[in-house]
PDBQT receptor file of N, H, CA, C and O in Angstrom, charges set to zero:
ATOM      1  N   UNK A   1      88.935  92.371 167.625  1.00  0.00    +0.000 N 
ATOM      2  CA  UNK A   1      89.366  93.591 166.998  1.00  0.00    +0.000 C 
ATOM      3  C   UNK A   1      88.760  94.754 167.771  1.00  0.00    +0.000 C 
ATOM      4  O   UNK A   1      87.573  94.737 168.097  1.00  0.00    +0.000 OA
ATOM      5  N   UNK A   2      89.570  95.760 168.063  1.00  0.00    +0.000 N 
ATOM      6  H   UNK A   2      90.534  95.774 167.798  1.00  0.00    +0.000 HD
ATOM      7  CA  UNK A   2      89.119  96.932 168.809  1.00  0.00    +0.000 C 
ATOM      8  C   UNK A   2      89.636  98.185 168.128  1.00  0.00    +0.000 C 
ATOM      9  O   UNK A   2      90.837  98.323 167.896  1.00  0.00    +0.000 OA
ATOM     10  N   UNK A   3      88.731  99.095 167.808  1.00  0.00    +0.000 N 
ATOM     11  H   UNK A   3      87.755  98.983 167.997  1.00  0.00    +0.000 HD
ATOM     12  CA  UNK A   3      89.093 100.377 167.190  1.00  0.00    +0.000 C 
ATOM     13  C   UNK A   3      88.415 101.491 167.969  1.00  0.00    +0.000 C 
ATOM     14  O   UNK A   3      87.343 101.296 168.542  1.00  0.00    +0.000 OA
ATOM     15  N   UNK A   4      89.040 102.653 167.987  1.00  0.00    +0.000 N 
ATOM     16  H   UNK A   4      89.911 102.811 167.522  1.00  0.00    +0.000 HD
ATOM     17  CA  UNK A   4      88.494 103.816 168.677  1.00  0.00    +0.000 C 
ATOM     18  C   UNK A   4      88.127 104.896 167.668  1.00  0.00    +0.000 C 
ATOM     19  O   UNK A   4      88.875 105.171 166.730  1.00  0.00    +0.000 OA
ATOM     20  N   UNK A   5      86.962 105.502 167.879  1.00  0.00    +0.000 N 
ATOM     21  H   UNK A   5      86.354 105.278 168.641  1.00  0.00    +0.000 HD
ATOM     22  CA  UNK A   5      86.540 106.684 167.128  1.00  0.00    +0.000 C 
ATOM     23  C   UNK A   5      86.290 107.758 168.176  1.00  0.00    +0.000 C 
ATOM     24  O   UNK A   5      85.416 107.607 169.029  1.00  0.00    +0.000 OA
ATOM     25  N   UNK A   6      87.045 108.824 168.111  1.00  0.00    +0.000 N 
ATOM     26  H   UNK A   6      87.755 108.946 167.417  1.00  0.00    +0.000 HD
ATOM     27  CA  UNK A   6      86.904 109.892 169.099  1.00  0.00    +0.000 C 
ATOM     28  C   UNK A   6      86.062 111.024 168.516  1.00  0.00    +0.000 C 
ATOM     29  O   UNK A   6      86.309 111.488 167.403  1.00  0.00    +0.000 OA
ATOM     30  N   UNK A   7      85.065 111.460 169.283  1.00  0.00    +0.000 N 
ATOM     31  H   UNK A   7      84.864 111.083 170.187  1.00  0.00    +0.000 HD
ATOM     32  CA  UNK A   7      84.208 112.574 168.886  1.00  0.00    +0.000 C 
ATOM     33  C   UNK A   7      84.327 113.644 169.966  1.00  0.00    +0.000 C 
ATOM     34  O   UNK A   7      84.011 113.401 171.131  1.00  0.00    +0.000 OA
ATOM     35  N   UNK A   8      84.780 114.814 169.576  1.00  0.00    +0.000 N 
ATOM     36  H   UNK A   8      85.038 115.012 168.630  1.00  0.00    +0.000 HD
ATOM     37  CA  UNK A   8      84.916 115.935 170.511  1.00  0.00    +0.000 C 
ATOM     38  C   UNK A   8      83.788 116.919 170.217  1.00  0.00    +0.000 C 
ATOM     39  O   UNK A   8      83.612 117.351 169.078  1.00  0.00    +0.000 OA
ATOM     40  N   UNK A   9      83.035 117.266 171.241  1.00  0.00    +0.000 N 
ATOM     41  H   UNK A   9      83.178 116.916 172.167  1.00  0.00    +0.000 HD
ATOM     42  CA  UNK A   9      81.905 118.179 171.062  1.00  0.00    +0.000 C 
ATOM     43  C   UNK A   9      82.183 119.510 171.745  1.00  0.00    +0.000 C 
ATOM     44  O   UNK A   9      83.017 119.603 172.646  1.00  0.00    +0.000 OA
ATOM     45  N   UNK A  10      81.468 120.537 171.297  1.00  0.00    +0.000 N 
ATOM     46  H   UNK A  10      80.791 120.461 170.565  1.00  0.00    +0.000 HD
ATOM     47  CA  UNK A  10      81.636 121.883 171.846  1.00  0.00    +0.000 C 
ATOM     48  C   UNK A  10      80.414 122.342 172.637  1.00  0.00    +0.000 C 
ATOM     49  O   UNK A  10      80.472 123.353 173.337  1.00  0.00    +0.000 OA
ATOM     50  N   UNK A  11      79.320 121.611 172.532  1.00  0.00    +0.000 N 
ATOM     51  H   UNK A  11      79.273 120.790 171.963  1.00  0.00    +0.000 HD
ATOM     52  CA  UNK A  11      78.075 122.000 173.188  1.00  0.00    +0.000 C 
ATOM     53  C   UNK A  11      77.631 120.921 174.162  1.00  0.00    +0.000 C 
ATOM     54  O   UNK A  11      78.048 119.766 174.066  1.00  0.00    +0.000 OA
ATOM     55  N   UNK A  12      76.777 121.316 175.103  1.00  0.00    +0.000 N 
ATOM     56  H   UNK A  12      76.438 122.254 175.180  1.00  0.00    +0.000 HD
ATOM     57  CA  UNK A  12      76.244 120.359 176.076  1.00  0.00    +0.000 C 
ATOM     58  C   UNK A  12      75.413 119.277 175.380  1.00  0.00    +0.000 C 
ATOM     59  O   UNK A  12      75.547 118.093 175.689  1.00  0.00    +0.000 OA
ATOM     60  N   UNK A  13      74.570 119.682 174.454  1.00  0.00    +0.000 N 
ATOM     61  H   UNK A  13      74.461 120.643 174.203  1.00  0.00    +0.000 HD
ATOM     62  CA  UNK A  13      73.769 118.738 173.679  1.00  0.00    +0.000 C 
ATOM     63  C   UNK A  13      74.266 118.766 172.243  1.00  0.00    +0.000 C 
ATOM     64  O   UNK A  13      74.308 119.818 171.605  1.00  0.00    +0.000 OA
ATOM     65  N   UNK A  14      74.639 117.600 171.748  1.00  0.00    +0.000 N 
ATOM     66  H   UNK A  14      74.605 116.746 172.266  1.00  0.00    +0.000 HD
ATOM     67  CA  UNK A  14      75.222 117.539 170.408  1.00  0.00    +0.000 C 
ATOM     68  C   UNK A  14      74.920 116.181 169.790  1.00  0.00    +0.000 C 
ATOM     69  O   UNK A  14      75.024 115.150 170.453  1.00  0.00    +0.000 OA
ATOM     70  N   UNK A  15      74.551 116.190 168.529  1.00  0.00    +0.000 N 
ATOM     71  H   UNK A  15      74.467 117.028 167.990  1.00  0.00    +0.000 HD
ATOM     72  CA  UNK A  15      74.356 114.957 167.776  1.00  0.00    +0.000 C 
ATOM     73  C   UNK A  15      75.431 114.885 166.704  1.00  0.00    +0.000 C 
ATOM     74  O   UNK A  15      75.681 115.860 165.996  1.00  0.00    +0.000 OA
ATOM     75  N   UNK A  16      76.059 113.735 166.591  1.00  0.00    +0.000 N 
ATOM     76  H   UNK A  16      75.856 112.943 167.167  1.00  0.00    +0.000 HD
ATOM     77  CA  UNK A  16      77.143 113.560 165.622  1.00  0.00    +0.000 C 
ATOM     78  C   UNK A  16      76.889 112.273 164.841  1.00  0.00    +0.000 C 
ATOM     79  O   UNK A  16      76.730 111.205 165.433  1.00  0.00    +0.000 OA
ATOM     80  N   UNK A  17      76.851 112.373 163.534  1.00  0.00    +0.000 N 
ATOM     81  H   UNK A  17      76.979 113.240 163.053  1.00  0.00    +0.000 HD
ATOM     82  CA  UNK A  17      76.665 111.203 162.681  1.00  0.00    +0.000 C 
ATOM     83  C   UNK A  17      78.023 110.535 162.471  1.00  0.00    +0.000 C 
ATOM     84  O   UNK A  17      78.898 111.092 161.808  1.00  0.00    +0.000 OA
ATOM     85  N   UNK A  18      78.195 109.344 163.037  1.00  0.00    +0.000 N 
ATOM     86  H   UNK A  18      77.484 108.892 163.576  1.00  0.00    +0.000 HD
ATOM     87  CA  UNK A  18      79.468 108.622 162.918  1.00  0.00    +0.000 C 
ATOM     88  C   UNK A  18      79.357 107.434 161.955  1.00  0.00    +0.000 C 
ATOM     89  O   UNK A  18      80.202 106.540 161.960  1.00  0.00    +0.000 OA
ATOM     90  N   UNK A  19      78.314 107.439 161.136  1.00  0.00    +0.000 N 
ATOM     91  H   UNK A  19      77.627 108.166 161.132  1.00  0.00    +0.000 HD
ATOM     92  CA  UNK A  19      78.072 106.326 160.210  1.00  0.00    +0.000 C 
ATOM     93  C   UNK A  19      79.276 106.053 159.316  1.00  0.00    +0.000 C 
ATOM     94  O   UNK A  19      79.711 104.908 159.195  1.00  0.00    +0.000 OA
ATOM     95  N   UNK A  20      79.815 107.093 158.692  1.00  0.00    +0.000 N 
ATOM     96  H   UNK A  20      79.461 108.023 158.791  1.00  0.00    +0.000 HD
ATOM     97  CA  UNK A  20      80.939 106.896 157.765  1.00  0.00    +0.000 C 
ATOM     98  C   UNK A  20      82.166 106.342 158.477  1.00  0.00    +0.000 C 
ATOM     99  O   UNK A  20      82.851 105.469 157.945  1.00  0.00    +0.000 OA
ATOM    100  N   UNK A  21      82.446 106.842 159.675  1.00  0.00    +0.000 N 
ATOM    101  H   UNK A  21      81.889 107.551 160.107  1.00  0.00    +0.000 HD
ATOM    102  CA  UNK A  21      83.608 106.361 160.425  1.00  0.00    +0.000 C 
ATOM    103  C   UNK A  21      83.444 104.893 160.804  1.00  0.00    +0.000 C 
ATOM    104  O   UNK A  21      84.384 104.108 160.681  1.00  0.00    +0.000 OA
ATOM    105  N   UNK A  22      82.249 104.523 161.266  1.00  0.00    +0.000 N 
ATOM    106  H   UNK A  22      81.485 105.160 161.366  1.00  0.00    +0.000 HD
ATOM    107  CA  UNK A  22      81.989 103.129 161.648  1.00  0.00    +0.000 C 
ATOM    108  C   UNK A  22      82.047 102.231 160.414  1.00  0.00    +0.000 C 
ATOM    109  O   UNK A  22      82.631 101.148 160.465  1.00  0.00    +0.000 OA
ATOM    110  N   UNK A  23      81.454 102.667 159.317  1.00  0.00    +0.000 N 
ATOM    111  H   UNK A  23      80.980 103.547 159.276  1.00  0.00    +0.000 HD
ATOM    112  CA  UNK A  23      81.476 101.874 158.085  1.00  0.00    +0.000 C 
ATOM    113  C   UNK A  23      82.905 101.648 157.604  1.00  0.00    +0.000 C 
ATOM    114  O   UNK A  23      83.234 100.561 157.129  1.00  0.00    +0.000 OA
ATOM    115  N   UNK A  24      83.753 102.662 157.723  1.00  0.00    +0.000 N 
ATOM    116  H   UNK A  24      83.485 103.545 158.109  1.00  0.00    +0.000 HD
ATOM    117  CA  UNK A  24      85.154 102.534 157.319  1.00  0.00    +0.000 C 
ATOM    118  C   UNK A  24      85.870 101.476 158.164  1.00  0.00    +0.000 C 
ATOM    119  O   UNK A  24      86.609 100.648 157.631  1.00  0.00    +0.000 OA
ATOM    120  N   UNK A  25      85.651 101.506 159.471  1.00  0.00    +0.000 N 
ATOM    121  H   UNK A  25      85.051 102.178 159.904  1.00  0.00    +0.000 HD
ATOM    122  CA  UNK A  25      86.278 100.524 160.365  1.00  0.00    +0.000 C 
ATOM    123  C   UNK A  25      85.806  99.114 160.017  1.00  0.00    +0.000 C 
ATOM    124  O   UNK A  25      86.611  98.184 159.958  1.00  0.00    +0.000 OA
ATOM    125  N   UNK A  26      84.510  98.957 159.788  1.00  0.00    +0.000 N 
ATOM    126  H   UNK A  26      83.856  99.712 159.836  1.00  0.00    +0.000 HD
ATOM    127  CA  UNK A  26      83.968  97.640 159.441  1.00  0.00    +0.000 C 
ATOM    128  C   UNK A  26      84.552  97.155 158.113  1.00  0.00    +0.000 C 
ATOM    129  O   UNK A  26      84.961  96.000 158.002  1.00  0.00    +0.000 OA
ATOM    130  N   UNK A  27      84.593  98.021 157.121  1.00  0.00    +0.000 N 
ATOM    131  H   UNK A  27      84.260  98.959 157.211  1.00  0.00    +0.000 HD
ATOM    132  CA  UNK A  27      85.147  97.634 155.811  1.00  0.00    +0.000 C 
ATOM    133  C   UNK A  27      86.616  97.243 155.910  1.00  0.00    +0.000 C 
ATOM    134  O   UNK A  27      87.040  96.266 155.294  1.00  0.00    +0.000 OA
ATOM    135  N   UNK A  28      87.393  97.995 156.678  1.00  0.00    +0.000 N 
ATOM    136  H   UNK A  28      87.049  98.789 157.179  1.00  0.00    +0.000 HD
ATOM    137  CA  UNK A  28      88.824  97.714 156.818  1.00  0.00    +0.000 C 
ATOM    138  C   UNK A  28      89.094  96.445 157.614  1.00  0.00    +0.000 C 
ATOM    139  O   UNK A  28      90.186  95.883 157.521  1.00  0.00    +0.000 OA
ATOM    140  N   UNK A  29      88.126  95.985 158.390  1.00  0.00    +0.000 N 
ATOM    141  H   UNK A  29      87.239  96.441 158.465  1.00  0.00    +0.000 HD
ATOM    142  CA  UNK A  29      88.322  94.795 159.220  1.00  0.00    +0.000 C 
ATOM    143  C   UNK A  29      88.312  93.508 158.403  1.00  0.00    +0.000 C 
ATOM    144  O   UNK A  29      88.834  92.483 158.842  1.00  0.00    +0.000 OA
ATOM    145  N   UNK A  30      87.716  93.564 157.211  1.00  0.00    +0.000 N 
ATOM    146  H   UNK A  30      87.292  94.397 156.854  1.00  0.00    +0.000 HD
ATOM    147  CA  UNK A  30      87.557  92.383 156.358  1.00  0.00    +0.000 C 
ATOM    148  C   UNK A  30      86.716  91.288 157.010  1.00  0.00    +0.000 C 
ATOM    149  O   UNK A  30      86.756  90.139 156.571  1.00  0.00    +0.000 OA
ATOM    150  N   UNK A  31      85.963  91.625 158.040  1.00  0.00    +0.000 N 
ATOM    151  H   UNK A  31      85.931  92.558 158.397  1.00  0.00    +0.000 HD
ATOM    152  CA  UNK A  31      85.054  90.674 158.676  1.00  0.00    +0.000 C 
ATOM    153  C   UNK A  31      83.821  90.546 157.789  1.00  0.00    +0.000 C 
ATOM    154  O   UNK A  31      83.243  91.554 157.381  1.00  0.00    +0.000 OA
ATOM    155  N   UNK A  32      83.418  89.332 157.492  1.00  0.00    +0.000 N 
ATOM    156  H   UNK A  32      83.887  88.513 157.823  1.00  0.00    +0.000 HD
ATOM    157  CA  UNK A  32      82.285  89.100 156.593  1.00  0.00    +0.000 C 
ATOM    158  C   UNK A  32      80.970  88.932 157.345  1.00  0.00    +0.000 C 
ATOM    159  O   UNK A  32      79.912  89.266 156.811  1.00  0.00    +0.000 OA
ATOM    160  N   UNK A  33      81.014  88.422 158.572  1.00  0.00    +0.000 N 
ATOM    161  H   UNK A  33      81.873  88.151 159.006  1.00  0.00    +0.000 HD
ATOM    162  CA  UNK A  33      79.821  88.238 159.391  1.00  0.00    +0.000 C 
ATOM    163  C   UNK A  33      80.160  88.570 160.825  1.00  0.00    +0.000 C 
ATOM    164  O   UNK A  33      81.286  88.356 161.276  1.00  0.00    +0.000 OA
ATOM    165  N   UNK A  34      79.176  89.097 161.542  1.00  0.00    +0.000 N 
ATOM    166  H   UNK A  34      78.262  89.270 161.176  1.00  0.00    +0.000 HD
ATOM    167  CA  UNK A  34      79.398  89.373 162.952  1.00  0.00    +0.000 C 
ATOM    168  C   UNK A  34      78.604  90.575 163.421  1.00  0.00    +0.000 C 
ATOM    169  O   UNK A  34      77.652  91.007 162.770  1.00  0.00    +0.000 OA
ATOM    170  N   UNK A  35      79.005  91.099 164.548  1.00  0.00    +0.000 N 
ATOM    171  H   UNK A  35      79.778  90.748 165.077  1.00  0.00    +0.000 HD
ATOM    172  CA  UNK A  35      78.326  92.221 165.179  1.00  0.00    +0.000 C 
ATOM    173  C   UNK A  35      79.320  93.353 165.374  1.00  0.00    +0.000 C 
ATOM    174  O   UNK A  35      80.455  93.135 165.798  1.00  0.00    +0.000 OA
ATOM    175  N   UNK A  36      78.885  94.548 165.064  1.00  0.00    +0.000 N 
ATOM    176  H   UNK A  36      77.963  94.725 164.719  1.00  0.00    +0.000 HD
ATOM    177  CA  UNK A  36      79.681  95.743 165.343  1.00  0.00    +0.000 C 
ATOM    178  C   UNK A  36      79.111  96.353 166.621  1.00  0.00    +0.000 C 
ATOM    179  O   UNK A  36      77.977  96.831 166.629  1.00  0.00    +0.000 OA
ATOM    180  N   UNK A  37      79.877  96.339 167.674  1.00  0.00    +0.000 N 
ATOM    181  H   UNK A  37      80.798  95.950 167.667  1.00  0.00    +0.000 HD
ATOM    182  CA  UNK A  37      79.427  96.823 168.980  1.00  0.00    +0.000 C 
ATOM    183  C   UNK A  37      80.022  98.201 169.228  1.00  0.00    +0.000 C 
ATOM    184  O   UNK A  37      81.240  98.373 169.173  1.00  0.00    +0.000 OA
ATOM    185  N   UNK A  38      79.172  99.178 169.499  1.00  0.00    +0.000 N 
ATOM    186  H   UNK A  38      78.183  99.038 169.544  1.00  0.00    +0.000 HD
ATOM    187  CA  UNK A  38      79.625 100.547 169.758  1.00  0.00    +0.000 C 
ATOM    188  C   UNK A  38      79.376 100.856 171.222  1.00  0.00    +0.000 C 
ATOM    189  O   UNK A  38      78.262 100.694 171.721  1.00  0.00    +0.000 OA
ATOM    190  N   UNK A  39      80.411 101.297 171.900  1.00  0.00    +0.000 N 
ATOM    191  H   UNK A  39      81.316 101.429 171.495  1.00  0.00    +0.000 HD
ATOM    192  CA  UNK A  39      80.367 101.528 173.340  1.00  0.00    +0.000 C 
ATOM    193  C   UNK A  39      80.848 102.936 173.646  1.00  0.00    +0.000 C 
ATOM    194  O   UNK A  39      81.846 103.395 173.090  1.00  0.00    +0.000 OA
ATOM    195  N   UNK A  40      80.134 103.622 174.536  1.00  0.00    +0.000 N 
ATOM    196  H   UNK A  40      79.323 103.250 174.988  1.00  0.00    +0.000 HD
ATOM    197  CA  UNK A  40      80.527 104.964 174.968  1.00  0.00    +0.000 C 
ATOM    198  C   UNK A  40      80.899 104.877 176.447  1.00  0.00    +0.000 C 
ATOM    199  O   UNK A  40      80.028 104.627 177.280  1.00  0.00    +0.000 OA
ATOM    200  N   UNK A  41      82.178 105.077 176.793  1.00  0.00    +0.000 N 
ATOM    201  H   UNK A  41      82.885 105.280 176.116  1.00  0.00    +0.000 HD
ATOM    202  CA  UNK A  41      82.607 104.912 178.180  1.00  0.00    +0.000 C 
ATOM    203  C   UNK A  41      82.315 106.103 179.091  1.00  0.00    +0.000 C 
ATOM    204  O   UNK A  41      82.666 106.066 180.270  1.00  0.00    +0.000 OA
ATOM    205  N   UNK A  42      81.691 107.140 178.581  1.00  0.00    +0.000 N 
ATOM    206  H   UNK A  42      81.406 107.169 177.623  1.00  0.00    +0.000 HD
ATOM    207  CA  UNK A  42      81.434 108.333 179.392  1.00  0.00    +0.000 C 
ATOM    208  C   UNK A  42      80.056 108.235 180.033  1.00  0.00    +0.000 C 
ATOM    209  O   UNK A  42      79.108 107.766 179.403  1.00  0.00    +0.000 OA
ATOM    210  N   UNK A  43      79.941 108.674 181.282  1.00  0.00    +0.000 N 
ATOM    211  H   UNK A  43      80.711 109.055 181.794  1.00  0.00    +0.000 HD
ATOM    212  CA  UNK A  43      78.682 108.525 182.017  1.00  0.00    +0.000 C 
ATOM    213  C   UNK A  43      77.571 109.439 181.526  1.00  0.00    +0.000 C 
ATOM    214  O   UNK A  43      76.398 109.141 181.750  1.00  0.00    +0.000 OA
ATOM    215  N   UNK A  44      77.902 110.539 180.866  1.00  0.00    +0.000 N 
ATOM    216  H   UNK A  44      78.855 110.781 180.685  1.00  0.00    +0.000 HD
ATOM    217  CA  UNK A  44      76.863 111.470 180.417  1.00  0.00    +0.000 C 
ATOM    218  C   UNK A  44      76.734 111.508 178.896  1.00  0.00    +0.000 C 
ATOM    219  O   UNK A  44      76.176 112.457 178.345  1.00  0.00    +0.000 OA
ATOM    220  N   UNK A  45      77.236 110.501 178.227  1.00  0.00    +0.000 N 
ATOM    221  H   UNK A  45      77.689 109.729 178.674  1.00  0.00    +0.000 HD
ATOM    222  CA  UNK A  45      77.135 110.425 176.766  1.00  0.00    +0.000 C 
ATOM    223  C   UNK A  45      76.411 109.139 176.391  1.00  0.00    +0.000 C 
ATOM    224  O   UNK A  45      76.308 108.213 177.195  1.00  0.00    +0.000 OA
ATOM    225  N   UNK A  46      75.923 109.095 175.185  1.00  0.00    +0.000 N 
ATOM    226  H   UNK A  46      76.008 109.848 174.531  1.00  0.00    +0.000 HD
ATOM    227  CA  UNK A  46      75.228 107.897 174.743  1.00  0.00    +0.000 C 
ATOM    228  C   UNK A  46      75.253 107.769 173.240  1.00  0.00    +0.000 C 
ATOM    229  O   UNK A  46      75.669 108.684 172.529  1.00  0.00    +0.000 OA
ATOM    230  N   UNK A  47      74.803 106.628 172.764  1.00  0.00    +0.000 N 
ATOM    231  H   UNK A  47      74.464 105.885 173.342  1.00  0.00    +0.000 HD
ATOM    232  CA  UNK A  47      74.714 106.366 171.337  1.00  0.00    +0.000 C 
ATOM    233  C   UNK A  47      73.245 106.156 171.005  1.00  0.00    +0.000 C 
ATOM    234  O   UNK A  47      72.547 105.391 171.672  1.00  0.00    +0.000 OA
ATOM    235  N   UNK A  48      72.792 106.831 169.985  1.00  0.00    +0.000 N 
ATOM    236  H   UNK A  48      73.359 107.452 169.443  1.00  0.00    +0.000 HD
ATOM    237  CA  UNK A  48      71.417 106.709 169.504  1.00  0.00    +0.000 C 
ATOM    238  C   UNK A  48      71.489 106.117 168.106  1.00  0.00    +0.000 C 
ATOM    239  O   UNK A  48      72.124 106.689 167.220  1.00  0.00    +0.000 OA
ATOM    240  N   UNK A  49      70.849 104.981 167.904  1.00  0.00    +0.000 N 
ATOM    241  H   UNK A  49      70.333 104.516 168.624  1.00  0.00    +0.000 HD
ATOM    242  CA  UNK A  49      70.902 104.310 166.611  1.00  0.00    +0.000 C 
ATOM    243  C   UNK A  49      69.542 104.452 165.939  1.00  0.00    +0.000 C 
ATOM    244  O   UNK A  49      68.509 104.102 166.510  1.00  0.00    +0.000 OA
ATOM    245  N   UNK A  50      69.565 104.970 164.718  1.00  0.00    +0.000 N 
ATOM    246  H   UNK A  50      70.404 105.253 164.255  1.00  0.00    +0.000 HD
ATOM    247  CA  UNK A  50      68.334 105.227 163.994  1.00  0.00    +0.000 C 
ATOM    248  C   UNK A  50      68.621 105.212 162.499  1.00  0.00    +0.000 C 
ATOM    249  O   UNK A  50      69.769 105.362 162.080  1.00  0.00    +0.000 OA
ATOM    250  N   UNK A  51      67.580 105.031 161.700  1.00  0.00    +0.000 N 
ATOM    251  H   UNK A  51      66.648 104.909 162.041  1.00  0.00    +0.000 HD
ATOM    252  CA  UNK A  51      67.753 105.154 160.261  1.00  0.00    +0.000 C 
ATOM    253  C   UNK A  51      68.088 106.597 159.941  1.00  0.00    +0.000 C 
ATOM    254  O   UNK A  51      67.520 107.519 160.526  1.00  0.00    +0.000 OA
ATOM    255  N   UNK A  52      69.006 106.793 159.018  1.00  0.00    +0.000 N 
ATOM    256  H   UNK A  52      69.468 106.045 158.542  1.00  0.00    +0.000 HD
ATOM    257  CA  UNK A  52      69.405 108.148 158.642  1.00  0.00    +0.000 C 
ATOM    258  C   UNK A  52      68.395 108.732 157.674  1.00  0.00    +0.000 C 
ATOM    259  O   UNK A  52      68.105 108.141 156.634  1.00  0.00    +0.000 OA
ATOM    260  N   UNK A  53      67.865 109.887 158.016  1.00  0.00    +0.000 N 
ATOM    261  H   UNK A  53      68.100 110.367 158.862  1.00  0.00    +0.000 HD
ATOM    262  CA  UNK A  53      66.948 110.611 157.146  1.00  0.00    +0.000 C 
ATOM    263  C   UNK A  53      67.580 111.937 156.788  1.00  0.00    +0.000 C 
ATOM    264  O   UNK A  53      68.196 112.584 157.635  1.00  0.00    +0.000 OA
ATOM    265  N   UNK A  54      67.433 112.347 155.544  1.00  0.00    +0.000 N 
ATOM    266  H   UNK A  54      66.932 111.822 154.856  1.00  0.00    +0.000 HD
ATOM    267  CA  UNK A  54      67.954 113.642 155.127  1.00  0.00    +0.000 C 
ATOM    268  C   UNK A  54      67.113 114.738 155.766  1.00  0.00    +0.000 C 
ATOM    269  O   UNK A  54      65.887 114.728 155.662  1.00  0.00    +0.000 OA
ATOM    270  N   UNK A  55      67.776 115.688 156.428  1.00  0.00    +0.000 N 
ATOM    271  H   UNK A  55      68.773 115.697 156.512  1.00  0.00    +0.000 HD
ATOM    272  CA  UNK A  55      67.061 116.788 157.061  1.00  0.00    +0.000 C 
ATOM    273  C   UNK A  55      66.638 117.796 156.013  1.00  0.00    +0.000 C 
ATOM    274  O   UNK A  55      67.382 118.069 155.071  1.00  0.00    +0.000 OA
ATOM    275  N   UNK A  56      65.454 118.347 156.170  1.00  0.00    +0.000 N 
ATOM    276  H   UNK A  56      64.849 118.126 156.935  1.00  0.00    +0.000 HD
ATOM    277  CA  UNK A  56      64.955 119.345 155.212  1.00  0.00    +0.000 C 
ATOM    278  C   UNK A  56      65.435 120.718 155.591  1.00  0.00    +0.000 C 
ATOM    279  O   UNK A  56      65.121 121.693 154.908  1.00  0.00    +0.000 OA
TER     280      UNK A  56
């Protein structure tokens, strides 16, 4: 299964929380066990995975 989530940014440095989008794709897949692999094909972009904390 392959799904795309497109994130368009306006600044050179930008953080975008894609948790809800990824969770929606996983839920719609009906997969009960496995790995969700997130890949960024751009050479100057990356994915940072961390626990979500509410910002003060």
